[in-house]
N, C-alpha and C positions, 0 to 999 in steps of 0.2 A: 813188751816181757808183761805175762801174764799177772803177774804177782803188785802191779803197778796197779792191777785197774780191782785186786782184793774192794773186797765191803767192808766198810767200818767199820757196821754191825758187828761183824764178831768180835773188832774191834777190842768192845765190854763183854764178856762172854774170856772165861781163862779154856787152855790147851785143855788141864788139866778137866777140867766141865764140858766140855765139849768129848770128850773121850768119852765119859761116863754116861755123856749122852747113848750115844752113837753103839755101845757094846749094851746099856739097857734095852734099846730102843731094836736091835736088832741091822737099822738104817744108817746107811750118810747119809746123806743130800749132799748139792752141791755147795750152800754155804757153811755145811761141815767142815767139806776138803778145804777148800777154802779158809778157813779158820784155820785148820792145823797145817795149812802152804804156810803161810804169813807167819804164824810164833818158830816154823823153823826157817822162815828167810832171817826172822833177827835179829838182831846182830849180835843180841843175849841169844850166848849158848844152852838149848836143853837141858835141864837137869836129868841126872842118869837116869831117873826113875822118870820121868816126863817121856823120853830117848825106849825105853824100855818098853812101856803099856804102848806107845807108838807105832815100836818094832811087833808087838802080840794084837794091833787094832788092824794091818795090816796086813800080819797071819791069817787074820780070819777070814780078813777079805777075798783072799786067794783058795783062802777053805772052800769059800761060797759060805759063808758063815754071815757075812753079813749083806743085805741087799743093799742096791744105789737107785735111792731115785732124784726126784728133784721139786 
C-alpha cells in the first residue's frame, strides 16, 4: 500500500503547517500530498478544524486554484 512508503520527512511538520503552506503558495507537491495522507491514515482522528481545512483545500484543488507540482 502507498501509505507504507510515505517519507518520514513530513512527520516533522504538522498537517496545519502543510495546509497553510499549500494555500499560501497556491501549489501542492507530492511531499505535501504524502504528509496529508499520512495524517489522514494516522490512528488519531483529525480534529474538526483540520478536517474542515482539508476539505477546503481539496475544494480549491478541484476548482483549479492550486497547481500540482513535483
